[in-house]
mmCIF entry with sequence, helices, sheets and N, C-alpha, C, O atoms, coordinates in Angstrom:
data_MODEL
# 
_entry.id   MODEL 
# 
_entity.id                         1 
_entity.type                       polymer 
_entity.pdbx_number_of_molecules   1 
# 
_entity_poly.entity_id                      1 
_entity_poly.type                           'polypeptide(L)' 
_entity_poly.nstd_linkage                   no 
_entity_poly.nstd_monomer                   no 
_entity_poly.pdbx_seq_one_letter_code       
;(UNK)(UNK)(UNK)(UNK)(UNK)(UNK)(UNK)(UNK)(UNK)(UNK)(UNK)(UNK)(UNK)(UNK)(UNK)(UNK)
(UNK)(UNK)(UNK)(UNK)(UNK)(UNK)(UNK)(UNK)(UNK)(UNK)(UNK)(UNK)(UNK)(UNK)(UNK)(UNK)
(UNK)(UNK)(UNK)(UNK)(UNK)(UNK)(UNK)(UNK)(UNK)(UNK)(UNK)(UNK)(UNK)(UNK)(UNK)(UNK)
(UNK)(UNK)(UNK)(UNK)(UNK)(UNK)
;
_entity_poly.pdbx_seq_one_letter_code_can   XXXXXXXXXXXXXXXXXXXXXXXXXXXXXXXXXXXXXXXXXXXXXXXXXXXXXX 
_entity_poly.pdbx_strand_id                 A 
# 
loop_
_entity_poly_seq.entity_id 
_entity_poly_seq.num 
_entity_poly_seq.mon_id 
_entity_poly_seq.hetero 
1 1  UNK n 
1 2  UNK n 
1 3  UNK n 
1 4  UNK n 
1 5  UNK n 
1 6  UNK n 
1 7  UNK n 
1 8  UNK n 
1 9  UNK n 
1 10 UNK n 
1 11 UNK n 
1 12 UNK n 
1 13 UNK n 
1 14 UNK n 
1 15 UNK n 
1 16 UNK n 
1 17 UNK n 
1 18 UNK n 
1 19 UNK n 
1 20 UNK n 
1 21 UNK n 
1 22 UNK n 
1 23 UNK n 
1 24 UNK n 
1 25 UNK n 
1 26 UNK n 
1 27 UNK n 
1 28 UNK n 
1 29 UNK n 
1 30 UNK n 
1 31 UNK n 
1 32 UNK n 
1 33 UNK n 
1 34 UNK n 
1 35 UNK n 
1 36 UNK n 
1 37 UNK n 
1 38 UNK n 
1 39 UNK n 
1 40 UNK n 
1 41 UNK n 
1 42 UNK n 
1 43 UNK n 
1 44 UNK n 
1 45 UNK n 
1 46 UNK n 
1 47 UNK n 
1 48 UNK n 
1 49 UNK n 
1 50 UNK n 
1 51 UNK n 
1 52 UNK n 
1 53 UNK n 
1 54 UNK n 
# 
_struct_asym.id          A 
_struct_asym.entity_id   1 
# 
_struct_conf.conf_type_id            HELX_P 
_struct_conf.id                      HELX_P1 
_struct_conf.pdbx_PDB_helix_id       AA1 
_struct_conf.beg_label_comp_id       UNK 
_struct_conf.beg_label_asym_id       A 
_struct_conf.beg_label_seq_id        2 
_struct_conf.pdbx_beg_PDB_ins_code   ? 
_struct_conf.end_label_comp_id       UNK 
_struct_conf.end_label_asym_id       A 
_struct_conf.end_label_seq_id        53 
_struct_conf.pdbx_end_PDB_ins_code   ? 
_struct_conf.beg_auth_comp_id        UNK 
_struct_conf.beg_auth_asym_id        A 
_struct_conf.beg_auth_seq_id         2 
_struct_conf.end_auth_comp_id        UNK 
_struct_conf.end_auth_asym_id        A 
_struct_conf.end_auth_seq_id         53 
_struct_conf.pdbx_PDB_helix_class    1 
_struct_conf.details                 ? 
_struct_conf.pdbx_PDB_helix_length   52 
# 
_struct_conf_type.id          HELX_P 
_struct_conf_type.criteria    ? 
_struct_conf_type.reference   ? 
# 
loop_
_atom_site.group_PDB 
_atom_site.id 
_atom_site.type_symbol 
_atom_site.label_atom_id 
_atom_site.label_alt_id 
_atom_site.label_comp_id 
_atom_site.label_asym_id 
_atom_site.label_entity_id 
_atom_site.label_seq_id 
_atom_site.pdbx_PDB_ins_code 
_atom_site.Cartn_x 
_atom_site.Cartn_y 
_atom_site.Cartn_z 
_atom_site.occupancy 
_atom_site.B_iso_or_equiv 
_atom_site.pdbx_formal_charge 
_atom_site.auth_seq_id 
_atom_site.auth_comp_id 
_atom_site.auth_asym_id 
_atom_site.auth_atom_id 
_atom_site.pdbx_PDB_model_num 
ATOM 1   N N  . UNK A 1 1  ? -3.950 -30.017 33.081  1.00 0.00 ? 1  UNK A N  1 
ATOM 2   C CA . UNK A 1 1  ? -3.159 -31.208 33.401  1.00 0.00 ? 1  UNK A CA 1 
ATOM 3   C C  . UNK A 1 1  ? -3.802 -32.452 32.791  1.00 0.00 ? 1  UNK A C  1 
ATOM 4   O O  . UNK A 1 1  ? -3.119 -33.311 32.233  1.00 0.00 ? 1  UNK A O  1 
ATOM 5   N N  . UNK A 1 2  ? -5.142 -32.535 32.908  1.00 0.00 ? 2  UNK A N  1 
ATOM 6   C CA . UNK A 1 2  ? -5.865 -33.686 32.355  1.00 0.00 ? 2  UNK A CA 1 
ATOM 7   C C  . UNK A 1 2  ? -5.683 -33.730 30.838  1.00 0.00 ? 2  UNK A C  1 
ATOM 8   O O  . UNK A 1 2  ? -5.467 -34.790 30.252  1.00 0.00 ? 2  UNK A O  1 
ATOM 9   N N  . UNK A 1 3  ? -5.777 -32.546 30.214  1.00 0.00 ? 3  UNK A N  1 
ATOM 10  C CA . UNK A 1 3  ? -5.636 -32.450 28.751  1.00 0.00 ? 3  UNK A CA 1 
ATOM 11  C C  . UNK A 1 3  ? -4.264 -32.961 28.316  1.00 0.00 ? 3  UNK A C  1 
ATOM 12  O O  . UNK A 1 3  ? -4.143 -33.702 27.340  1.00 0.00 ? 3  UNK A O  1 
ATOM 13  N N  . UNK A 1 4  ? -3.232 -32.552 29.057  1.00 0.00 ? 4  UNK A N  1 
ATOM 14  C CA . UNK A 1 4  ? -1.860 -32.960 28.741  1.00 0.00 ? 4  UNK A CA 1 
ATOM 15  C C  . UNK A 1 4  ? -1.722 -34.479 28.848  1.00 0.00 ? 4  UNK A C  1 
ATOM 16  O O  . UNK A 1 4  ? -1.106 -35.113 27.991  1.00 0.00 ? 4  UNK A O  1 
ATOM 17  N N  . UNK A 1 5  ? -2.294 -35.056 29.900  1.00 0.00 ? 5  UNK A N  1 
ATOM 18  C CA . UNK A 1 5  ? -2.244 -36.507 30.100  1.00 0.00 ? 5  UNK A CA 1 
ATOM 19  C C  . UNK A 1 5  ? -2.913 -37.240 28.952  1.00 0.00 ? 5  UNK A C  1 
ATOM 20  O O  . UNK A 1 5  ? -2.413 -38.264 28.485  1.00 0.00 ? 5  UNK A O  1 
ATOM 21  N N  . UNK A 1 6  ? -4.049 -36.714 28.495  1.00 0.00 ? 6  UNK A N  1 
ATOM 22  C CA . UNK A 1 6  ? -4.786 -37.326 27.389  1.00 0.00 ? 6  UNK A CA 1 
ATOM 23  C C  . UNK A 1 6  ? -3.939 -37.305 26.122  1.00 0.00 ? 6  UNK A C  1 
ATOM 24  O O  . UNK A 1 6  ? -3.871 -38.286 25.381  1.00 0.00 ? 6  UNK A O  1 
ATOM 25  N N  . UNK A 1 7  ? -3.291 -36.153 25.889  1.00 0.00 ? 7  UNK A N  1 
ATOM 26  C CA . UNK A 1 7  ? -2.431 -36.014 24.711  1.00 0.00 ? 7  UNK A CA 1 
ATOM 27  C C  . UNK A 1 7  ? -1.294 -37.036 24.748  1.00 0.00 ? 7  UNK A C  1 
ATOM 28  O O  . UNK A 1 7  ? -0.981 -37.670 23.740  1.00 0.00 ? 7  UNK A O  1 
ATOM 29  N N  . UNK A 1 8  ? -0.683 -37.184 25.919  1.00 0.00 ? 8  UNK A N  1 
ATOM 30  C CA . UNK A 1 8  ? 0.414  -38.142 26.087  1.00 0.00 ? 8  UNK A CA 1 
ATOM 31  C C  . UNK A 1 8  ? -0.068 -39.555 25.780  1.00 0.00 ? 8  UNK A C  1 
ATOM 32  O O  . UNK A 1 8  ? 0.616  -40.323 25.104  1.00 0.00 ? 8  UNK A O  1 
ATOM 33  N N  . UNK A 1 9  ? -1.262 -39.891 26.287  1.00 0.00 ? 9  UNK A N  1 
ATOM 34  C CA . UNK A 1 9  ? -1.821 -41.229 26.075  1.00 0.00 ? 9  UNK A CA 1 
ATOM 35  C C  . UNK A 1 9  ? -2.030 -41.469 24.589  1.00 0.00 ? 9  UNK A C  1 
ATOM 36  O O  . UNK A 1 9  ? -1.683 -42.531 24.071  1.00 0.00 ? 9  UNK A O  1 
ATOM 37  N N  . UNK A 1 10 ? -2.602 -40.477 23.897  1.00 0.00 ? 10 UNK A N  1 
ATOM 38  C CA . UNK A 1 10 ? -2.842 -40.615 22.457  1.00 0.00 ? 10 UNK A CA 1 
ATOM 39  C C  . UNK A 1 10 ? -1.531 -40.824 21.710  1.00 0.00 ? 10 UNK A C  1 
ATOM 40  O O  . UNK A 1 10 ? -1.450 -41.652 20.803  1.00 0.00 ? 10 UNK A O  1 
ATOM 41  N N  . UNK A 1 11 ? -0.507 -40.068 22.096  1.00 0.00 ? 11 UNK A N  1 
ATOM 42  C CA . UNK A 1 11 ? 0.803  -40.200 21.454  1.00 0.00 ? 11 UNK A CA 1 
ATOM 43  C C  . UNK A 1 11 ? 1.353  -41.600 21.668  1.00 0.00 ? 11 UNK A C  1 
ATOM 44  O O  . UNK A 1 11 ? 1.885  -42.218 20.745  1.00 0.00 ? 11 UNK A O  1 
ATOM 45  N N  . UNK A 1 12 ? 1.218  -42.105 22.919  1.00 0.00 ? 12 UNK A N  1 
ATOM 46  C CA . UNK A 1 12 ? 1.708  -43.450 23.232  1.00 0.00 ? 12 UNK A CA 1 
ATOM 47  C C  . UNK A 1 12 ? 0.992  -44.486 22.377  1.00 0.00 ? 12 UNK A C  1 
ATOM 48  O O  . UNK A 1 12 ? 1.629  -45.373 21.809  1.00 0.00 ? 12 UNK A O  1 
ATOM 49  N N  . UNK A 1 13 ? -0.338 -44.377 22.282  1.00 0.00 ? 13 UNK A N  1 
ATOM 50  C CA . UNK A 1 13 ? -1.135 -45.317 21.484  1.00 0.00 ? 13 UNK A CA 1 
ATOM 51  C C  . UNK A 1 13 ? -0.692 -45.252 20.032  1.00 0.00 ? 13 UNK A C  1 
ATOM 52  O O  . UNK A 1 13 ? -0.527 -46.282 19.378  1.00 0.00 ? 13 UNK A O  1 
ATOM 53  N N  . UNK A 1 14 ? -0.501 -44.028 19.527  1.00 0.00 ? 14 UNK A N  1 
ATOM 54  C CA . UNK A 1 14 ? -0.075 -43.840 18.134  1.00 0.00 ? 14 UNK A CA 1 
ATOM 55  C C  . UNK A 1 14 ? 1.277  -44.500 17.895  1.00 0.00 ? 14 UNK A C  1 
ATOM 56  O O  . UNK A 1 14 ? 1.464  -45.201 16.901  1.00 0.00 ? 14 UNK A O  1 
ATOM 57  N N  . UNK A 1 15 ? 2.222  -44.276 18.809  1.00 0.00 ? 15 UNK A N  1 
ATOM 58  C CA . UNK A 1 15 ? 3.557  -44.865 18.678  1.00 0.00 ? 15 UNK A CA 1 
ATOM 59  C C  . UNK A 1 15 ? 3.475  -46.382 18.700  1.00 0.00 ? 15 UNK A C  1 
ATOM 60  O O  . UNK A 1 15 ? 4.146  -47.059 17.921  1.00 0.00 ? 15 UNK A O  1 
ATOM 61  N N  . UNK A 1 16 ? 2.647  -46.915 19.600  1.00 0.00 ? 16 UNK A N  1 
ATOM 62  C CA . UNK A 1 16 ? 2.489  -48.368 19.710  1.00 0.00 ? 16 UNK A CA 1 
ATOM 63  C C  . UNK A 1 16 ? 1.929  -48.928 18.408  1.00 0.00 ? 16 UNK A C  1 
ATOM 64  O O  . UNK A 1 16 ? 2.395  -49.955 17.914  1.00 0.00 ? 16 UNK A O  1 
ATOM 65  N N  . UNK A 1 17 ? 0.922  -48.244 17.853  1.00 0.00 ? 17 UNK A N  1 
ATOM 66  C CA . UNK A 1 17 ? 0.308  -48.693 16.596  1.00 0.00 ? 17 UNK A CA 1 
ATOM 67  C C  . UNK A 1 17 ? 1.326  -48.680 15.465  1.00 0.00 ? 17 UNK A C  1 
ATOM 68  O O  . UNK A 1 17 ? 1.420  -49.638 14.698  1.00 0.00 ? 17 UNK A O  1 
ATOM 69  N N  . UNK A 1 18 ? 2.088  -47.595 15.360  1.00 0.00 ? 18 UNK A N  1 
ATOM 70  C CA . UNK A 1 18 ? 3.059  -47.492 14.264  1.00 0.00 ? 18 UNK A CA 1 
ATOM 71  C C  . UNK A 1 18 ? 4.152  -48.549 14.421  1.00 0.00 ? 18 UNK A C  1 
ATOM 72  O O  . UNK A 1 18 ? 4.656  -49.068 13.425  1.00 0.00 ? 18 UNK A O  1 
ATOM 73  N N  . UNK A 1 19 ? 4.525  -48.874 15.668  1.00 0.00 ? 19 UNK A N  1 
ATOM 74  C CA . UNK A 1 19 ? 5.515  -49.929 15.899  1.00 0.00 ? 19 UNK A CA 1 
ATOM 75  C C  . UNK A 1 19 ? 4.990  -51.258 15.377  1.00 0.00 ? 19 UNK A C  1 
ATOM 76  O O  . UNK A 1 19 ? 5.710  -52.004 14.714  1.00 0.00 ? 19 UNK A O  1 
ATOM 77  N N  . UNK A 1 20 ? 3.713  -51.550 15.686  1.00 0.00 ? 20 UNK A N  1 
ATOM 78  C CA . UNK A 1 20 ? 3.093  -52.792 15.220  1.00 0.00 ? 20 UNK A CA 1 
ATOM 79  C C  . UNK A 1 20 ? 3.069  -52.848 13.701  1.00 0.00 ? 20 UNK A C  1 
ATOM 80  O O  . UNK A 1 20 ? 3.363  -53.886 13.108  1.00 0.00 ? 20 UNK A O  1 
ATOM 81  N N  . UNK A 1 21 ? 2.716  -51.721 13.064  1.00 0.00 ? 21 UNK A N  1 
ATOM 82  C CA . UNK A 1 21 ? 2.661  -51.688 11.605  1.00 0.00 ? 21 UNK A CA 1 
ATOM 83  C C  . UNK A 1 21 ? 4.044  -51.920 11.025  1.00 0.00 ? 21 UNK A C  1 
ATOM 84  O O  . UNK A 1 21 ? 4.195  -52.632 10.032  1.00 0.00 ? 21 UNK A O  1 
ATOM 85  N N  . UNK A 1 22 ? 5.054  -51.320 11.643  1.00 0.00 ? 22 UNK A N  1 
ATOM 86  C CA . UNK A 1 22 ? 6.431  -51.508 11.174  1.00 0.00 ? 22 UNK A CA 1 
ATOM 87  C C  . UNK A 1 22 ? 6.822  -52.970 11.252  1.00 0.00 ? 22 UNK A C  1 
ATOM 88  O O  . UNK A 1 22 ? 7.428  -53.511 10.327  1.00 0.00 ? 22 UNK A O  1 
ATOM 89  N N  . UNK A 1 23 ? 6.468  -53.615 12.373  1.00 0.00 ? 23 UNK A N  1 
ATOM 90  C CA . UNK A 1 23 ? 6.786  -55.035 12.531  1.00 0.00 ? 23 UNK A CA 1 
ATOM 91  C C  . UNK A 1 23 ? 6.101  -55.846 11.447  1.00 0.00 ? 23 UNK A C  1 
ATOM 92  O O  . UNK A 1 23 ? 6.720  -56.715 10.834  1.00 0.00 ? 23 UNK A O  1 
ATOM 93  N N  . UNK A 1 24 ? 4.818  -55.565 11.206  1.00 0.00 ? 24 UNK A N  1 
ATOM 94  C CA . UNK A 1 24 ? 4.059  -56.303 10.202  1.00 0.00 ? 24 UNK A CA 1 
ATOM 95  C C  . UNK A 1 24 ? 4.676  -56.073 8.821   1.00 0.00 ? 24 UNK A C  1 
ATOM 96  O O  . UNK A 1 24 ? 4.820  -57.012 8.038   1.00 0.00 ? 24 UNK A O  1 
ATOM 97  N N  . UNK A 1 25 ? 5.036  -54.828 8.526   1.00 0.00 ? 25 UNK A N  1 
ATOM 98  C CA . UNK A 1 25 ? 5.647  -54.496 7.233   1.00 0.00 ? 25 UNK A CA 1 
ATOM 99  C C  . UNK A 1 25 ? 6.950  -55.254 7.035   1.00 0.00 ? 25 UNK A C  1 
ATOM 100 O O  . UNK A 1 25 ? 7.205  -55.780 5.951   1.00 0.00 ? 25 UNK A O  1 
ATOM 101 N N  . UNK A 1 26 ? 7.778  -55.314 8.076   1.00 0.00 ? 26 UNK A N  1 
ATOM 102 C CA . UNK A 1 26 ? 9.069  -56.001 7.941   1.00 0.00 ? 26 UNK A CA 1 
ATOM 103 C C  . UNK A 1 26 ? 8.856  -57.493 7.716   1.00 0.00 ? 26 UNK A C  1 
ATOM 104 O O  . UNK A 1 26 ? 9.617  -58.132 6.989   1.00 0.00 ? 26 UNK A O  1 
ATOM 105 N N  . UNK A 1 27 ? 7.800  -58.055 8.353   1.00 0.00 ? 27 UNK A N  1 
ATOM 106 C CA . UNK A 1 27 ? 7.471  -59.467 8.115   1.00 0.00 ? 27 UNK A CA 1 
ATOM 107 C C  . UNK A 1 27 ? 7.103  -59.675 6.660   1.00 0.00 ? 27 UNK A C  1 
ATOM 108 O O  . UNK A 1 27 ? 7.578  -60.616 6.023   1.00 0.00 ? 27 UNK A O  1 
ATOM 109 N N  . UNK A 1 28 ? 6.248  -58.793 6.124   1.00 0.00 ? 28 UNK A N  1 
ATOM 110 C CA . UNK A 1 28 ? 5.816  -58.893 4.727   1.00 0.00 ? 28 UNK A CA 1 
ATOM 111 C C  . UNK A 1 28 ? 7.025  -58.782 3.807   1.00 0.00 ? 28 UNK A C  1 
ATOM 112 O O  . UNK A 1 28 ? 7.157  -59.546 2.851   1.00 0.00 ? 28 UNK A O  1 
ATOM 113 N N  . UNK A 1 29 ? 7.912  -57.824 4.101   1.00 0.00 ? 29 UNK A N  1 
ATOM 114 C CA . UNK A 1 29 ? 9.114  -57.626 3.282   1.00 0.00 ? 29 UNK A CA 1 
ATOM 115 C C  . UNK A 1 29 ? 9.990  -58.874 3.320   1.00 0.00 ? 29 UNK A C  1 
ATOM 116 O O  . UNK A 1 29 ? 10.537 -59.291 2.299   1.00 0.00 ? 29 UNK A O  1 
ATOM 117 N N  . UNK A 1 30 ? 10.119 -59.474 4.528   1.00 0.00 ? 30 UNK A N  1 
ATOM 118 C CA . UNK A 1 30 ? 10.941 -60.678 4.673   1.00 0.00 ? 30 UNK A CA 1 
ATOM 119 C C  . UNK A 1 30 ? 10.371 -61.813 3.830   1.00 0.00 ? 30 UNK A C  1 
ATOM 120 O O  . UNK A 1 30 ? 11.114 -62.516 3.146   1.00 0.00 ? 30 UNK A O  1 
ATOM 121 N N  . UNK A 1 31 ? 9.039  -61.992 3.881   1.00 0.00 ? 31 UNK A N  1 
ATOM 122 C CA . UNK A 1 31 ? 8.376  -63.043 3.092   1.00 0.00 ? 31 UNK A CA 1 
ATOM 123 C C  . UNK A 1 31 ? 8.587  -62.771 1.604   1.00 0.00 ? 31 UNK A C  1 
ATOM 124 O O  . UNK A 1 31 ? 8.913  -63.676 0.836   1.00 0.00 ? 31 UNK A O  1 
ATOM 125 N N  . UNK A 1 32 ? 8.394  -61.497 1.204   1.00 0.00 ? 32 UNK A N  1 
ATOM 126 C CA . UNK A 1 32 ? 8.534  -61.098 -0.196  1.00 0.00 ? 32 UNK A CA 1 
ATOM 127 C C  . UNK A 1 32 ? 9.946  -61.382 -0.702  1.00 0.00 ? 32 UNK A C  1 
ATOM 128 O O  . UNK A 1 32 ? 10.128 -61.910 -1.799  1.00 0.00 ? 32 UNK A O  1 
ATOM 129 N N  . UNK A 1 33 ? 10.943 -61.024 0.112   1.00 0.00 ? 33 UNK A N  1 
ATOM 130 C CA . UNK A 1 33 ? 12.344 -61.255 -0.264  1.00 0.00 ? 33 UNK A CA 1 
ATOM 131 C C  . UNK A 1 33 ? 12.614 -62.747 -0.399  1.00 0.00 ? 33 UNK A C  1 
ATOM 132 O O  . UNK A 1 33 ? 13.315 -63.176 -1.316  1.00 0.00 ? 33 UNK A O  1 
ATOM 133 N N  . UNK A 1 34 ? 12.054 -63.540 0.520   1.00 0.00 ? 34 UNK A N  1 
ATOM 134 C CA . UNK A 1 34 ? 12.218 -64.991 0.461   1.00 0.00 ? 34 UNK A CA 1 
ATOM 135 C C  . UNK A 1 34 ? 11.661 -65.565 -0.824  1.00 0.00 ? 34 UNK A C  1 
ATOM 136 O O  . UNK A 1 34 ? 12.299 -66.397 -1.470  1.00 0.00 ? 34 UNK A O  1 
ATOM 137 N N  . UNK A 1 35 ? 10.452 -65.115 -1.201  1.00 0.00 ? 35 UNK A N  1 
ATOM 138 C CA . UNK A 1 35 ? 9.817  -65.582 -2.440  1.00 0.00 ? 35 UNK A CA 1 
ATOM 139 C C  . UNK A 1 35 ? 10.668 -65.180 -3.640  1.00 0.00 ? 35 UNK A C  1 
ATOM 140 O O  . UNK A 1 35 ? 10.901 -65.986 -4.541  1.00 0.00 ? 35 UNK A O  1 
ATOM 141 N N  . UNK A 1 36 ? 11.134 -63.925 -3.650  1.00 0.00 ? 36 UNK A N  1 
ATOM 142 C CA . UNK A 1 36 ? 11.975 -63.434 -4.754  1.00 0.00 ? 36 UNK A CA 1 
ATOM 143 C C  . UNK A 1 36 ? 13.230 -64.287 -4.888  1.00 0.00 ? 36 UNK A C  1 
ATOM 144 O O  . UNK A 1 36 ? 13.609 -64.662 -5.998  1.00 0.00 ? 36 UNK A O  1 
ATOM 145 N N  . UNK A 1 37 ? 13.873 -64.596 -3.772  1.00 0.00 ? 37 UNK A N  1 
ATOM 146 C CA . UNK A 1 37 ? 15.085 -65.420 -3.800  1.00 0.00 ? 37 UNK A CA 1 
ATOM 147 C C  . UNK A 1 37 ? 14.797 -66.791 -4.388  1.00 0.00 ? 37 UNK A C  1 
ATOM 148 O O  . UNK A 1 37 ? 15.572 -67.301 -5.197  1.00 0.00 ? 37 UNK A O  1 
ATOM 149 N N  . UNK A 1 38 ? 13.668 -67.393 -3.977  1.00 0.00 ? 38 UNK A N  1 
ATOM 150 C CA . UNK A 1 38 ? 13.300 -68.716 -4.496  1.00 0.00 ? 38 UNK A CA 1 
ATOM 151 C C  . UNK A 1 38 ? 13.079 -68.654 -5.998  1.00 0.00 ? 38 UNK A C  1 
ATOM 152 O O  . UNK A 1 38 ? 13.574 -69.503 -6.739  1.00 0.00 ? 38 UNK A O  1 
ATOM 153 N N  . UNK A 1 39 ? 12.331 -67.643 -6.450  1.00 0.00 ? 39 UNK A N  1 
ATOM 154 C CA . UNK A 1 39 ? 12.028 -67.492 -7.875  1.00 0.00 ? 39 UNK A CA 1 
ATOM 155 C C  . UNK A 1 39 ? 13.314 -67.316 -8.673  1.00 0.00 ? 39 UNK A C  1 
ATOM 156 O O  . UNK A 1 39 ? 13.499 -67.945 -9.715  1.00 0.00 ? 39 UNK A O  1 
ATOM 157 N N  . UNK A 1 40 ? 14.203 -66.452 -8.175  1.00 0.00 ? 40 UNK A N  1 
ATOM 158 C CA . UNK A 1 40 ? 15.466 -66.187 -8.874  1.00 0.00 ? 40 UNK A CA 1 
ATOM 159 C C  . UNK A 1 40 ? 16.309 -67.453 -8.968  1.00 0.00 ? 40 UNK A C  1 
ATOM 160 O O  . UNK A 1 40 ? 16.871 -67.750 -10.022 1.00 0.00 ? 40 UNK A O  1 
ATOM 161 N N  . UNK A 1 41 ? 16.399 -68.206 -7.861  1.00 0.00 ? 41 UNK A N  1 
ATOM 162 C CA . UNK A 1 41 ? 17.213 -69.429 -7.886  1.00 0.00 ? 41 UNK A CA 1 
ATOM 163 C C  . UNK A 1 41 ? 16.595 -70.464 -8.823  1.00 0.00 ? 41 UNK A C  1 
ATOM 164 O O  . UNK A 1 41 ? 17.317 -71.182 -9.516  1.00 0.00 ? 41 UNK A O  1 
ATOM 165 N N  . UNK A 1 42 ? 15.258 -70.546 -8.849  1.00 0.00 ? 42 UNK A N  1 
ATOM 166 C CA . UNK A 1 42 ? 14.576 -71.464 -9.771  1.00 0.00 ? 42 UNK A CA 1 
ATOM 167 C C  . UNK A 1 42 ? 14.870 -71.078 -11.216 1.00 0.00 ? 42 UNK A C  1 
ATOM 168 O O  . UNK A 1 42 ? 15.176 -71.933 -12.047 1.00 0.00 ? 42 UNK A O  1 
ATOM 169 N N  . UNK A 1 43 ? 14.774 -69.776 -11.508 1.00 0.00 ? 43 UNK A N  1 
ATOM 170 C CA . UNK A 1 43 ? 15.040 -69.294 -12.868 1.00 0.00 ? 43 UNK A CA 1 
ATOM 171 C C  . UNK A 1 43 ? 16.477 -69.603 -13.274 1.00 0.00 ? 43 UNK A C  1 
ATOM 172 O O  . UNK A 1 43 ? 16.725 -70.079 -14.381 1.00 0.00 ? 43 UNK A O  1 
ATOM 173 N N  . UNK A 1 44 ? 17.418 -69.333 -12.382 1.00 0.00 ? 44 UNK A N  1 
ATOM 174 C CA . UNK A 1 44 ? 18.828 -69.613 -12.668 1.00 0.00 ? 44 UNK A CA 1 
ATOM 175 C C  . UNK A 1 44 ? 19.030 -71.098 -12.938 1.00 0.00 ? 44 UNK A C  1 
ATOM 176 O O  . UNK A 1 44 ? 19.712 -71.475 -13.891 1.00 0.00 ? 44 UNK A O  1 
ATOM 177 N N  . UNK A 1 45 ? 18.436 -71.937 -12.098 1.00 0.00 ? 45 UNK A N  1 
ATOM 178 C CA . UNK A 1 45 ? 18.534 -73.389 -12.249 1.00 0.00 ? 45 UNK A CA 1 
ATOM 179 C C  . UNK A 1 45 ? 17.985 -73.809 -13.616 1.00 0.00 ? 45 UNK A C  1 
ATOM 180 O O  . UNK A 1 45 ? 18.603 -74.594 -14.334 1.00 0.00 ? 45 UNK A O  1 
ATOM 181 N N  . UNK A 1 46 ? 16.806 -73.267 -13.960 1.00 0.00 ? 46 UNK A N  1 
ATOM 182 C CA . UNK A 1 46 ? 16.155 -73.591 -15.231 1.00 0.00 ? 46 UNK A CA 1 
ATOM 183 C C  . UNK A 1 46 ? 17.028 -73.183 -16.415 1.00 0.00 ? 46 UNK A C  1 
ATOM 184 O O  . UNK A 1 46 ? 17.232 -73.960 -17.348 1.00 0.00 ? 46 UNK A O  1 
ATOM 185 N N  . UNK A 1 47 ? 17.539 -71.953 -16.362 1.00 0.00 ? 47 UNK A N  1 
ATOM 186 C CA . UNK A 1 47 ? 18.367 -71.425 -17.453 1.00 0.00 ? 47 UNK A CA 1 
ATOM 187 C C  . UNK A 1 47 ? 19.640 -72.256 -17.611 1.00 0.00 ? 47 UNK A C  1 
ATOM 188 O O  . UNK A 1 47 ? 20.021 -72.600 -18.730 1.00 0.00 ? 47 UNK A O  1 
ATOM 189 N N  . UNK A 1 48 ? 20.296 -72.577 -16.500 1.00 0.00 ? 48 UNK A N  1 
ATOM 190 C CA . UNK A 1 48 ? 21.526 -73.376 -16.546 1.00 0.00 ? 48 UNK A CA 1 
ATOM 191 C C  . UNK A 1 48 ? 21.248 -74.756 -17.129 1.00 0.00 ? 48 UNK A C  1 
ATOM 192 O O  . UNK A 1 48 ? 21.999 -75.242 -17.974 1.00 0.00 ? 48 UNK A O  1 
ATOM 193 N N  . UNK A 1 49 ? 20.164 -75.386 -16.672 1.00 0.00 ? 49 UNK A N  1 
ATOM 194 C CA . UNK A 1 49 ? 19.793 -76.712 -17.184 1.00 0.00 ? 49 UNK A CA 1 
ATOM 195 C C  . UNK A 1 49 ? 19.509 -76.620 -18.674 1.00 0.00 ? 49 UNK A C  1 
ATOM 196 O O  . UNK A 1 49 ? 19.927 -77.479 -19.450 1.00 0.00 ? 49 UNK A O  1 
ATOM 197 N N  . UNK A 1 50 ? 18.791 -75.568 -19.068 1.00 0.00 ? 50 UNK A N  1 
ATOM 198 C CA . UNK A 1 50 ? 18.431 -75.351 -20.470 1.00 0.00 ? 50 UNK A CA 1 
ATOM 199 C C  . UNK A 1 50 ? 19.691 -75.257 -21.331 1.00 0.00 ? 50 UNK A C  1 
ATOM 200 O O  . UNK A 1 50 ? 19.775 -75.873 -22.394 1.00 0.00 ? 50 UNK A O  1 
ATOM 201 N N  . UNK A 1 51 ? 20.675 -74.473 -20.858 1.00 0.00 ? 51 UNK A N  1 
ATOM 202 C CA . UNK A 1 51 ? 21.910 -74.293 -21.631 1.00 0.00 ? 51 UNK A CA 1 
ATOM 203 C C  . UNK A 1 51 ? 22.732 -75.575 -21.688 1.00 0.00 ? 51 UNK A C  1 
ATOM 204 O O  . UNK A 1 51 ? 23.350 -75.876 -22.709 1.00 0.00 ? 51 UNK A O  1 
ATOM 205 N N  . UNK A 1 52 ? 22.738 -76.332 -20.588 1.00 0.00 ? 52 UNK A N  1 
ATOM 206 C CA . UNK A 1 52 ? 23.511 -77.577 -20.557 1.00 0.00 ? 52 UNK A CA 1 
ATOM 207 C C  . UNK A 1 52 ? 22.891 -78.600 -21.506 1.00 0.00 ? 52 UNK A C  1 
ATOM 208 O O  . UNK A 1 52 ? 23.603 -79.311 -22.213 1.00 0.00 ? 52 UNK A O  1 
ATOM 209 N N  . UNK A 1 53 ? 21.545 -78.669 -21.515 1.00 0.00 ? 53 UNK A N  1 
ATOM 210 C CA . UNK A 1 53 ? 20.842 -79.653 -22.351 1.00 0.00 ? 53 UNK A CA 1 
ATOM 211 C C  . UNK A 1 53 ? 21.011 -79.325 -23.835 1.00 0.00 ? 53 UNK A C  1 
ATOM 212 O O  . UNK A 1 53 ? 21.201 -80.223 -24.655 1.00 0.00 ? 53 UNK A O  1 
ATOM 213 N N  . UNK A 1 54 ? 20.940 -78.005 -24.183 1.00 0.00 ? 54 UNK A N  1 
ATOM 214 C CA . UNK A 1 54 ? 20.969 -77.661 -25.620 1.00 0.00 ? 54 UNK A CA 1 
ATOM 215 C C  . UNK A 1 54 ? 22.311 -77.210 -26.136 1.00 0.00 ? 54 UNK A C  1 
ATOM 216 O O  . UNK A 1 54 ? 22.445 -76.900 -27.320 1.00 0.00 ? 54 UNK A O  1 
# 
């Protein structure tokens, strides 16, 4: 019975850890996507300005 309880606890800890990692990963992905969007819009703006000027 004690062994089973220990196993359950380890599983719970593992699940909690993986949940935290998932949250952190999604934050990183969100930041990355935000940066990509900014870069793309800057590039588009630059290209459009370039074509209008020349």
